[in-house]
All heavy atoms as an XYZ file, in Angstrom:
778
protein
N       0.817     -1.192      0.000
C       0.000      0.000      0.000
C       0.866      1.265      0.000
O       0.493      2.262     -0.594
C      -0.935      0.004      1.201
C      -1.825      1.200      1.220
S      -3.436      0.811      1.811
C      -3.759      2.197      2.839
N       2.014      1.231      0.667
C       2.920      2.386      0.695
C       3.350      2.765     -0.717
O       3.386      3.944     -1.069
C       4.147      2.092      1.571
C       5.165      3.193      1.545
C       4.975      4.359      2.268
C       6.315      3.068      0.772
C       5.909      5.387      2.229
C       7.258      4.087      0.722
C       7.052      5.249      1.458
N       3.649      1.749     -1.532
C       4.069      2.020     -2.912
C       2.930      2.685     -3.685
O       3.144      3.657     -4.417
C       4.526      0.726     -3.619
C       4.764      0.951     -5.095
C       5.776      0.169     -2.949
N       1.711      2.188     -3.512
C       0.565      2.765     -4.217
C       0.349      4.222     -3.814
O       0.111      5.078     -4.671
C      -0.690      1.942     -3.944
N       0.442      4.515     -2.536
C       0.257      5.894     -2.068
C       1.383      6.782     -2.601
O       1.143      7.919     -3.020
C       0.166      5.950     -0.533
C       0.188      7.382     -0.025
C      -1.086      5.225     -0.048
N       2.589      6.272     -2.622
C       3.722      7.034     -3.160
C       3.521      7.322     -4.647
O       3.752      8.448     -5.111
C       5.039      6.258     -2.936
O       5.202      6.036     -1.532
C       6.228      7.025     -3.467
N       3.067      6.317     -5.391
C       2.801      6.520     -6.822
C       1.646      7.494     -7.033
O       1.663      8.292     -7.980
C       2.512      5.191     -7.506
C       3.688      4.230     -7.625
C       3.245      2.912     -8.245
C       4.818      4.851     -8.431
N       0.651      7.453     -6.149
C      -0.459      8.397     -6.236
C       0.041      9.827     -6.031
O      -0.344     10.740     -6.769
C      -1.539      8.056     -5.210
C      -2.729      9.015     -5.132
C      -3.417      9.155     -6.488
C      -3.706      8.536     -4.065
N       0.916     10.020     -5.064
C       1.478     11.361     -4.834
C       2.312     11.815     -6.048
O       2.270     12.984     -6.432
C       2.332     11.384     -3.567
C       1.558     11.183     -2.270
S       0.254     12.378     -2.033
C      -1.190     11.334     -2.109
N       3.027     10.875     -6.661
C       3.790     11.207     -7.870
C       2.845     11.580     -9.015
O       3.110     12.520     -9.769
C       4.689     10.040     -8.277
N       1.737     10.850     -9.144
C       0.745     11.165    -10.180
C       0.168     12.556     -9.959
O       0.024     13.334    -10.911
C      -0.370     10.118    -10.180
N      -0.144     12.859     -8.717
C      -0.667     14.192     -8.394
C       0.373     15.255     -8.737
O       0.053     16.283     -9.331
C      -1.085     14.273     -6.918
C      -2.301     13.370     -6.669
C      -1.389     15.716     -6.506
C      -2.630     13.143     -5.201
N       1.624     14.997     -8.396
C       2.694     15.948     -8.710
C       2.839     16.186    -10.198
O       2.996     17.333    -10.647
N       2.767     15.118    -10.998
C       2.871     15.259    -12.459
C       1.696     16.045    -13.017
O       1.869     16.928    -13.869
C       2.933     13.881    -13.121
S       4.484     13.022    -12.849
N       0.516     15.747    -12.524
C      -0.685     16.433    -13.008
C      -0.659     17.908    -12.617
O      -0.969     18.784    -13.423
C      -1.932     15.736    -12.466
C      -3.232     16.274    -13.017
C      -3.848     17.338    -12.138
O      -3.564     17.374    -10.926
O      -4.602     18.167    -12.679
N      -0.279     18.188    -11.377
C      -0.220     19.577    -10.903
C       0.858     20.347    -11.667
O       0.643     21.487    -12.085
C       0.022     19.624     -9.382
C       0.413     21.018     -8.915
C      -1.210     19.128     -8.635
N       2.004     19.721    -11.858
C       3.068     20.375    -12.620
C       2.635     20.704    -14.033
O       2.873     21.811    -14.538
N       1.974     19.751    -14.679
C       1.495     19.982    -16.046
C       0.453     21.093    -16.075
O       0.487     21.965    -16.955
C       0.911     18.690    -16.620
N      -0.439     21.085    -15.112
C      -1.476     22.112    -15.061
C      -0.867     23.487    -14.787
O      -1.284     24.487    -15.380
C      -2.522     21.768    -13.993
O      -3.100     20.492    -14.318
C      -3.621     22.815    -13.932
N       0.124     23.535    -13.926
C       0.751     24.807    -13.560
C       1.434     25.477    -14.754
O       1.454     26.701    -14.847
C       1.753     24.606    -12.429
N       1.992     24.681    -15.655
C       2.673     25.274    -16.815
C       1.771     25.372    -18.045
O       2.207     25.856    -19.090
C       3.995     24.526    -17.168
C       4.963     24.584    -16.004
C       3.741     23.110    -17.622
N       0.536     24.953    -17.918
C      -0.401     25.000    -19.044
C      -0.502     26.397    -19.687
O      -0.491     26.494    -20.925
C      -1.774     24.510    -18.591
C      -2.826     24.242    -19.649
C      -2.346     23.217    -20.668
C      -4.107     23.753    -18.995
N      -0.565     27.476    -18.900
C      -0.626     28.797    -19.551
C       0.597     29.107    -20.433
O       0.494     29.867    -21.398
C      -0.692     29.779    -18.375
C      -1.250     28.982    -17.249
C      -0.704     27.598    -17.446
N       1.732     28.507    -20.130
C       2.943     28.771    -20.914
C       2.899     28.153    -22.306
O       3.714     28.484    -23.160
C       4.173     28.264    -20.172
C       4.426     29.034    -18.899
C       5.639     28.526    -18.199
N       5.811     29.255    -16.955
C       6.970     29.500    -16.388
N       8.078     29.065    -16.945
N       7.036     30.165    -15.274
N       1.960     27.241    -22.535
C       1.849     26.627    -23.864
C       1.321     27.613    -24.899
O       1.424     27.332    -26.088
C       0.921     25.402    -23.851
O      -0.431     25.821    -23.601
C       1.353     24.353    -22.848
N       0.775     28.727    -24.434
C       0.176     29.725    -25.329
C      -0.833     29.048    -26.268
O      -0.724     29.099    -27.486
C       1.248     30.487    -26.105
C       2.210     31.224    -25.207
C       3.398     31.792    -25.949
O       3.568     31.601    -27.147
N       4.253     32.497    -25.216
N      -1.816     28.367    -25.626
C      -2.847     27.613    -26.366
C      -2.233     26.538    -27.256
O      -2.675     26.294    -28.373
C      -3.732     28.552    -27.195
O      -4.395     29.465    -26.347
N      -1.198     25.901    -26.756
C      -0.469     24.837    -27.438
C       0.240     25.304    -28.702
O       0.511     24.512    -29.602
C      -1.364     23.617    -27.706
C      -1.679     22.853    -26.455
C      -2.870     23.061    -25.782
C      -0.776     21.945    -25.935
C      -3.158     22.366    -24.619
C      -1.049     21.250    -24.773
C      -2.243     21.460    -24.107
N       0.614     26.582    -28.742
C       1.413     27.089    -29.847
C       2.906     27.052    -29.526
O       3.734     27.148    -30.425
C       0.977     28.517    -30.213
C      -0.350     28.559    -30.881
N      -1.522     28.736    -30.193
C      -0.697     28.417    -32.185
C      -2.529     28.702    -31.042
N      -2.063     28.512    -32.262
N       3.247     26.939    -28.248
C       4.655     26.814    -27.850
C       4.938     25.321    -27.684
O       4.479     24.682    -26.733
C       4.909     27.564    -26.544
C       6.361     27.658    -26.206
N       7.075     26.587    -25.711
C       7.230     28.691    -26.300
C       8.322     26.957    -25.502
N       8.450     28.239    -25.849
N       5.678     24.770    -28.609
C       5.871     23.323    -28.686
C       6.539     22.756    -27.429
O       6.099     21.738    -26.892
C       6.676     22.941    -29.954
C       6.968     21.451    -29.977
C       5.923     23.359    -31.198
N       7.589     23.400    -26.963
C       8.315     22.879    -25.804
C       7.438     22.716    -24.579
O       7.404     21.649    -23.959
N       6.709     23.780    -24.217
C       5.830     23.699    -23.046
C       4.668     22.750    -23.300
O       4.193     22.075    -22.370
C       5.335     25.077    -22.638
C       6.387     25.892    -21.958
C       6.974     27.035    -22.429
C       7.007     25.621    -20.701
N       7.915     27.485    -21.533
C       7.957     26.637    -20.459
C       6.865     24.610    -19.744
C       8.740     26.687    -19.313
C       7.648     24.654    -18.593
C       8.571     25.671    -18.386
N       4.209     22.677    -24.527
C       3.122     21.751    -24.864
C       3.547     20.306    -24.630
O       2.780     19.492    -24.104
C       2.688     21.944    -26.317
O       2.202     23.250    -26.518
N       4.781     19.985    -24.987
C       5.306     18.633    -24.751
C       5.375     18.345    -23.250
O       5.018     17.248    -22.802
C       6.693     18.461    -25.423
C       7.379     17.186    -24.969
C       6.551     18.496    -26.938
N       5.811     19.328    -22.463
C       5.883     19.157    -21.009
C       4.495     18.867    -20.443
O       4.318     17.953    -19.630
C       6.499     20.409    -20.333
C       6.350     20.345    -18.820
C       7.961     20.554    -20.724
N       3.494     19.622    -20.880
C       2.132     19.442    -20.379
C       1.587     18.062    -20.750
O       1.082     17.328    -19.894
C       1.201     20.559    -20.897
C      -0.267     20.227    -20.642
C       1.565     21.884    -20.251
N       1.695     17.707    -22.013
C       1.173     16.406    -22.456
C       1.906     15.267    -21.744
O       1.278     14.313    -21.262
C       1.262     16.267    -23.995
C       0.937     14.852    -24.437
C       0.325     17.272    -24.658
N       3.219     15.365    -21.626
C       3.984     14.322    -20.927
C       3.554     14.219    -19.472
O       3.396     13.110    -18.941
C       5.482     14.621    -21.023
N       3.340     15.354    -18.818
C       2.904     15.337    -17.422
C       1.576     14.637    -17.249
O       1.397     13.811    -16.348
N       0.624     14.936    -18.129
C      -0.689     14.292    -18.044
C      -0.613     12.801    -18.377
O      -1.284     11.984    -17.744
C      -1.696     14.991    -18.960
C      -2.123     16.359    -18.477
C      -2.359     17.384    -19.383
C      -2.294     16.643    -17.125
C      -2.756     18.641    -18.961
C      -2.690     17.897    -16.694
C      -2.925     18.895    -17.614
O      -3.324     20.134    -17.195
N       0.202     12.446    -19.361
C       0.346     11.025    -19.725
C       0.974     10.245    -18.571
O       0.498      9.164    -18.197
C       1.170     10.870    -21.022
C       1.605      9.424    -21.247
C       0.367     11.374    -22.217
N       2.017     10.780    -17.984
C       2.677     10.095    -16.860
C       1.725      9.986    -15.671
O       1.636      8.928    -15.033
C       3.986     10.808    -16.476
C       5.016     10.662    -17.599
C       4.544     10.268    -15.162
C       6.226     11.569    -17.452
N       0.985     11.056    -15.389
C       0.031     11.031    -14.284
C      -1.026      9.951    -14.493
O      -1.348      9.196    -13.575
C      -0.621     12.398    -14.116
N      -1.545      9.863    -15.703
C      -2.568      8.859    -16.002
C      -1.998      7.447    -15.924
O      -2.647      6.528    -15.398
C      -3.174      9.125    -17.395
O      -3.684     10.466    -17.419
C      -4.288      8.154    -17.702
N      -0.788      7.257    -16.413
C      -0.135      5.946    -16.340
C       0.066      5.536    -14.879
O      -0.222      4.386    -14.498
C       1.200      6.012    -17.087
C       2.060      4.796    -16.938
C       1.799      3.542    -17.398
C       3.313      4.721    -16.263
N       2.826      2.690    -17.064
C       3.776      3.395    -16.363
C       4.101      5.659    -15.597
C       4.970      2.975    -15.807
C       5.301      5.240    -15.053
C       5.718      3.925    -15.158
N       0.530      6.471    -14.052
C       0.715      6.154    -12.635
C      -0.614      5.823    -11.964
O      -0.696      4.909    -11.133
C       1.403      7.318    -11.917
C       2.873      7.541    -12.284
C       3.383      8.852    -11.688
C       3.734      6.371    -11.837
N      -1.665      6.551    -12.318
C      -2.994      6.263    -11.758
C      -3.444      4.855    -12.132
O      -4.046      4.158    -11.311
C      -4.007      7.280    -12.273
C      -3.907      8.625    -11.614
S      -4.579      8.628     -9.963
C      -6.305      8.507    -10.342
N      -3.151      4.428    -13.352
C      -3.532      3.078    -13.775
C      -2.848      2.020    -12.910
O      -3.421      0.966    -12.634
C      -3.195      2.882    -15.243
N      -1.642      2.307    -12.480
C      -0.926      1.385    -11.589
C      -1.530      1.427    -10.187
O      -1.751      0.390     -9.554
C       0.580      1.733    -11.556
C       1.201      1.520    -12.935
C       1.304      0.918    -10.491
C       2.597      2.081    -13.086
N      -1.830      2.624     -9.712
C      -2.339      2.800     -8.348
C      -3.673      2.087     -8.150
O      -3.897      1.453     -7.119
C      -2.473      4.308     -8.013
C      -3.233      4.520     -6.718
C      -1.097      4.954     -7.945
N      -4.568      2.154     -9.146
C      -5.900      1.568     -8.962
C      -5.891      0.047     -8.955
O      -6.923     -0.566     -8.685
C      -6.922      2.109     -9.995
C      -7.134      3.601     -9.801
C      -6.528      1.768    -11.413
N      -4.741     -0.565     -9.192
C      -4.627     -2.008     -9.000
C      -4.633     -2.338     -7.514
O      -4.975     -3.450     -7.131
C      -3.333     -2.536     -9.631
C      -3.307     -2.499    -11.129
C      -1.966     -3.036    -11.622
C      -1.832     -2.967    -13.113
N      -0.510     -3.445    -13.562
N      -4.249     -1.363     -6.673
C      -4.123     -1.583     -5.233
C      -5.181     -0.835     -4.430
O      -5.752     -1.386     -3.501
C      -2.729     -1.140     -4.744
O      -1.735     -1.831     -5.502
C      -2.522     -1.412     -3.280
N      -5.412      0.415     -4.777
C      -6.339      1.262     -4.026
C      -7.677      1.366     -4.744
O      -7.716      1.299     -5.975
C      -5.738      2.661     -3.836
C      -4.399      2.733     -3.106
C      -3.900      4.176     -3.056
C      -4.510      2.163     -1.707
N      -8.776      1.550     -4.004
C     -10.089      1.689     -4.639
C     -10.139      2.888     -5.590
O      -9.605      3.959     -5.284
C     -11.043      1.911     -3.463
C     -10.314      1.453     -2.248
C      -8.852      1.616     -2.539
N     -10.771      2.709     -6.729
C     -10.829      3.745     -7.759
C     -11.444      5.044     -7.244
O     -10.911      6.123     -7.472
C     -11.609      3.241     -8.976
C     -11.826      4.248    -10.108
C     -10.491      4.704    -10.684
C     -12.711      3.641    -11.179
N     -12.561      4.963     -6.552
C     -13.242      6.162     -6.085
C     -12.386      6.986     -5.142
O     -12.277      8.210     -5.279
N     -11.758      6.330     -4.202
C     -10.897      7.017     -3.240
C      -9.666      7.567     -3.950
O      -9.230      8.699     -3.697
C     -10.495      6.067     -2.097
C      -9.453      6.697     -1.201
C     -11.727      5.677     -1.286
N      -9.099      6.777     -4.850
C      -7.905      7.208     -5.580
C      -8.199      8.451     -6.410
O      -7.461      9.437     -6.349
C      -7.406      6.078     -6.504
O      -7.059      4.948     -5.703
C      -6.201      6.513     -7.317
N      -9.292      8.419     -7.158
C      -9.606      9.558     -8.015
C      -9.964     10.793     -7.196
O      -9.544     11.911     -7.522
C     -10.736      9.228     -8.993
C     -10.938     10.336     -9.984
C     -10.056     10.493    -11.046
C     -11.967     11.260     -9.826
C     -10.206     11.536    -11.946
C     -12.117     12.299    -10.720
C     -11.234     12.430    -11.775
O     -11.380     13.467    -12.658
N     -10.720     10.610     -6.129
C     -11.081     11.752     -5.283
C      -9.836     12.379     -4.668
O      -9.712     13.607     -4.608
C     -12.050     11.314     -4.195
N      -8.912     11.552     -4.236
C      -7.671     12.063     -3.660
C      -6.863     12.800     -4.720
O      -6.354     13.893     -4.489
C      -6.847     10.908     -3.054
O      -7.654     10.242     -2.068
C      -5.577     11.412     -2.420
N      -6.743     12.192     -5.897
C      -6.000     12.803     -7.005
C      -6.606     14.148     -7.391
O      -5.915     15.163     -7.462
C      -6.013     11.841     -8.188
C      -5.265     12.273     -9.400
C      -4.029     12.845     -9.452
C      -5.696     12.167    -10.761
N      -3.662     13.076    -10.766
C      -4.669     12.671    -11.584
C      -6.846     11.676    -11.356
C      -4.761     12.705    -12.968
C      -6.935     11.699    -12.739
C      -5.903     12.212    -13.530
N      -7.903     14.150     -7.628
C      -8.567     15.382     -8.058
C      -8.578     16.424     -6.943
O      -8.308     17.607     -7.191
C      -9.990     15.065     -8.507
N      -8.872     15.993     -5.729
C      -8.958     16.937     -4.613
C      -7.632     17.569     -4.259
O      -7.508     18.796     -4.193
N      -6.632     16.742     -4.048
C      -5.322     17.290     -3.687
C      -4.695     18.055     -4.847
O      -4.011     19.064     -4.643
C      -4.392     16.182     -3.196
C      -4.807     15.512     -1.882
C      -3.778     14.465     -1.470
C      -5.018     16.525     -0.778
N      -4.955     17.586     -6.066
C      -4.467     18.315     -7.232
C      -5.095     19.696     -7.328
O      -4.411     20.694     -7.587
N      -6.387     19.771     -7.063
C      -7.080     21.059     -7.086
C      -6.534     21.993     -6.025
O      -6.258     23.171     -6.283
C      -8.600     20.855     -6.897
O      -9.091     20.028     -7.946
C      -9.339     22.180     -6.885
N      -6.363     21.465     -4.819
C      -5.820     22.277     -3.725
C      -4.427     22.794     -4.087
O      -4.106     23.975     -3.889
C      -5.783     21.472     -2.413
C      -5.005     22.206     -1.328
C      -7.198     21.175     -1.940
N      -3.598     21.929     -4.642
C      -2.239     22.338     -5.001
C      -2.244     23.395     -6.099
O      -1.492     24.382     -6.026
C      -1.424     21.113     -5.447
N      -3.102     23.230     -7.103
C      -3.157     24.207     -8.193
C      -3.680     25.551     -7.677
O      -3.176     26.606     -8.069
C      -3.998     23.685     -9.384
C      -4.279     24.788    -10.390
C      -3.280     22.520    -10.061
N      -4.655     25.522     -6.788
C      -5.142     26.774     -6.200
C      -4.012     27.459     -5.434
O      -3.812     28.673     -5.538
C      -6.365     26.525     -5.286
C      -6.687     27.751     -4.444
C      -7.578     26.129     -6.118
N      -3.239     26.675     -4.688
C      -2.099     27.239     -3.957
C      -1.050     27.837     -4.876
O      -0.555     28.948     -4.640
N      -0.727     27.127     -5.933
C       0.254     27.627     -6.908
C      -0.270     28.894     -7.581
O       0.470     29.862     -7.764
C       0.600     26.539     -7.952
C       1.408     25.428     -7.290
C       1.344     27.123     -9.142
C       1.557     24.181     -8.137
N      -1.544     28.898     -7.923
C      -2.138     30.078     -8.553
C      -2.079     31.279     -7.615
O      -1.778     32.395     -8.032
C      -3.595     29.804     -8.933
O      -3.663     28.782     -9.895
N      -2.357     31.042     -6.342
C      -2.292     32.118     -5.348
C      -0.864     32.645     -5.216
O      -0.640     33.850     -5.187
C      -2.817     31.621     -4.003
C      -2.672     32.613     -2.899
C      -3.356     33.793     -2.751
C      -1.775     32.522     -1.799
N      -2.930     34.428     -1.610
C      -1.964     33.675     -1.000
C      -0.841     31.577     -1.402
C      -1.243     33.900      0.163
C      -0.129     31.800     -0.237
C      -0.332     32.950      0.523
N       0.107     31.735     -5.171
C       1.507     32.154     -5.088
C       1.943     32.922     -6.336
O       2.871     33.728     -6.285
C       2.422     30.943     -4.879
C       2.323     30.274     -3.510
C       3.137     28.976     -3.495
C       2.771     31.219     -2.403
N       1.254     32.668     -7.452
C       1.567     33.356     -8.704
C       0.813     34.681     -8.853
O       0.876     35.310     -9.897
C       1.225     32.461     -9.893
O       1.998     31.285     -9.847
N       0.057     35.060     -7.822
C      -0.608     36.355     -7.842
C      -2.106     36.333     -8.033
O      -2.751     37.379     -8.037
N      -2.704     35.154     -8.188
C      -4.155     35.083     -8.346
C      -4.823     35.386     -7.004
O      -4.357     34.949     -5.954
C      -4.556     33.681     -8.826
C      -6.020     33.550     -9.190
C      -6.335     32.187     -9.779
O      -5.692     31.830    -10.786
O      -7.203     31.489     -9.228
N      -5.929     36.108     -7.059
C      -6.648     36.469     -5.833
C      -7.256     35.227     -5.184
O      -7.773     34.340     -5.867
C      -7.751     37.470     -6.162
C      -8.489     37.953     -4.938
C      -9.603     38.929     -5.280
O      -9.464     39.648     -6.284
O     -10.592     38.952     -4.542
N      -7.196     35.177     -3.872
C      -7.765     34.055     -3.117
C      -8.845     34.619     -2.201
O      -8.563     35.172     -1.146
C      -6.667     33.352     -2.311
C      -7.027     32.011     -1.693
C      -7.443     31.014     -2.766
C      -5.835     31.457     -0.930
N     -10.092     34.485     -2.620
C     -11.217     35.019     -1.864
C     -11.638     34.050     -0.763
O     -11.217     32.890     -0.731
C     -12.400     35.261     -2.802
O     -12.893     34.012     -3.290
N     -12.492     34.537      0.121
C     -13.021     33.697      1.190
C     -13.791     32.509      0.617
O     -13.689     31.384      1.118
C     -13.919     34.524      2.115
C     -14.603     33.756      3.251
C     -13.561     33.129      4.174
C     -15.540     34.660      4.025
N     -14.530     32.745     -0.444
C     -15.291     31.659     -1.079
C     -14.337     30.570     -1.581
O     -14.591     29.377     -1.394
C     -16.171     32.201     -2.232
C     -16.797     31.067     -3.025
C     -17.234     33.126     -1.692
N     -13.223     30.966     -2.199
C     -12.250     29.976     -2.684
C     -11.648     29.198     -1.518
O     -11.487     27.981     -1.606
C     -11.138     30.660     -3.490
C     -11.559     31.110     -4.860
C     -10.390     31.717     -5.612
C     -10.788     32.247     -6.955
N      -9.666     32.857     -7.684
N     -11.329     29.892     -0.439
C     -10.762     29.221      0.735
C     -11.761     28.216      1.296
O     -11.399     27.072      1.619
C     -10.331     30.245      1.808
C      -9.950     29.551      3.106
C      -9.185     31.106      1.297
N     -13.019     28.604      1.420
C     -14.050     27.685      1.924
C     -14.245     26.504      0.984
O     -14.416     25.362      1.439
C     -15.361     28.433      2.129
C     -15.359     29.491      3.234
C     -16.675     30.266      3.237
C     -15.077     28.871      4.588
N     -14.202     26.756     -0.319
C     -14.358     25.671     -1.291
C     -13.203     24.681     -1.200
O     -13.414     23.461     -1.244
C     -14.460     26.247     -2.707
N     -11.990     25.193     -1.066
C     -10.826     24.313     -0.907
C     -10.961     23.505      0.382
O     -10.663     22.306      0.410
C      -9.509     25.121     -0.944
C      -8.336     24.280     -0.491
C      -9.264     25.646     -2.355
N     -11.429     24.132      1.438
C     -11.663     23.412      2.693
C     -12.681     22.299      2.525
O     -12.520     21.200      3.074
N     -13.726     22.556      1.751
C     -14.732     21.528      1.488
C     -14.134     20.364      0.695
O     -14.441     19.193      0.960
C     -15.917     22.130      0.734
N     -13.273     20.682     -0.264
C     -12.615     19.632     -1.051
C     -11.750     18.763     -0.146
O     -11.818     17.529     -0.192
C     -11.780     20.246     -2.188
C     -12.700     20.868     -3.237
C     -10.856     19.211     -2.826
C     -11.987     21.754     -4.242
N     -10.945     19.399      0.683
C     -10.075     18.651      1.603
C     -10.917     17.796      2.545
O     -10.623     16.620      2.770
C      -9.157     19.608      2.390
C      -8.418     18.875      3.493
C      -8.173     20.295      1.445
N     -11.989     18.371      3.068
C     -12.874     17.614      3.951
C     -13.491     16.413      3.258
O     -13.591     15.330      3.841
N     -13.887     16.585      2.013
C     -14.462     15.474      1.256
C     -13.457     14.361      1.006
O     -13.782     13.172      1.127
N     -12.231     14.724      0.677
C     -11.185     13.718      0.458
C     -10.906     12.965      1.748
O     -10.799     11.730      1.758
C      -9.900     14.365     -0.106
C      -8.734     13.387     -0.084
C     -10.135     14.867     -1.518
N     -10.828     13.678      2.848
C     -10.590     13.023      4.146
C     -11.737     12.087      4.478
O     -11.527     10.938      4.887
C     -10.378     14.074      5.245
C      -9.045     14.795      5.038
C     -10.433     13.421      6.633
C      -8.848     16.013      5.930
N     -12.963     12.551      4.285
C     -14.140     11.711      4.590
C     -14.157     10.447      3.732
O     -14.445      9.357      4.233
C     -15.411     12.518      4.369
N     -13.819     10.571      2.460
C     -13.769      9.394      1.594
C     -12.708      8.409      2.056
O     -12.933      7.193      2.068
C     -13.498      9.795      0.145
C     -14.712     10.142     -0.693
C     -14.274     10.745     -2.009
C     -15.577      8.929     -0.927
N     -11.551      8.925      2.423
C     -10.470      8.037      2.879
C     -10.809      7.383      4.203
O     -10.586      6.182      4.379
C      -9.146      8.813      2.972
C      -8.505      8.966      1.615
O      -8.061      8.010      1.026
N      -8.482     10.184      1.102
N     -11.365      8.116      5.128
C     -11.754      7.537      6.417
C     -12.878      6.535      6.219
O     -12.854      5.434      6.786
C     -12.172      8.650      7.416
C     -12.822      8.065      8.651
C     -10.961      9.489      7.795
N     -13.843      6.890      5.388
C     -14.961      5.994      5.111
C     -14.537      4.701      4.462
O     -15.086      3.637      4.729
N     -13.517      4.747      3.626
C     -13.079      3.530      2.938
C     -12.337      2.597      3.876
O     -12.351      1.385      3.675
C     -12.197      3.877      1.738
O     -10.928      4.336      2.160
N     -11.714      3.128      4.910
C     -11.000      2.260      5.858
C     -11.973      1.570      6.810
O     -11.663      0.522      7.349
C      -9.942      3.040      6.681
O     -10.607      4.070      7.408
C      -8.879      3.629      5.781
N     -13.150      2.146      6.993
C     -14.136      1.540      7.903
C     -15.167      0.687      7.175
O     -15.930     -0.001      7.805
C     -14.852      2.655      8.677
C     -13.957      3.320      9.692
N     -12.977      4.218      9.315
C     -13.892      3.223     11.029
C     -12.353      4.642     10.394
N     -12.874      4.060     11.450
N     -15.168      0.745      5.849
C     -16.163      0.006      5.077
C     -15.876     -1.484      5.022
O     -16.769     -2.300      4.896
C     -16.254      0.580      3.653
N     -14.625     -1.868      5.100
C     -14.270     -3.286      4.944
C     -14.291     -4.008      6.206
O     -14.801     -4.258      7.080
C     -12.864     -3.406      4.399
């Protein structure tokens, strides 16, 4: 299970990295950054395919999407994007949902 969680974190990192540099592709007109983005998404998806052999799909995807969203919001804020109270509350709801799914999955079996 440790390996699966580690690969999940790597998948999240690849997806977040690709998303963070997406604006640099200039709508996919900049070839170099476009390759980085596509490679990041491909690697993230490949790692997810490995992870779901061990971890439940629903929990895995919720964790990937939730933590990825939180990380991208954080990166966007560090890059100068405004972070309103509504965004902070929404991120809190996402984190709470991911935690609830993970806790719920450990008690379901």
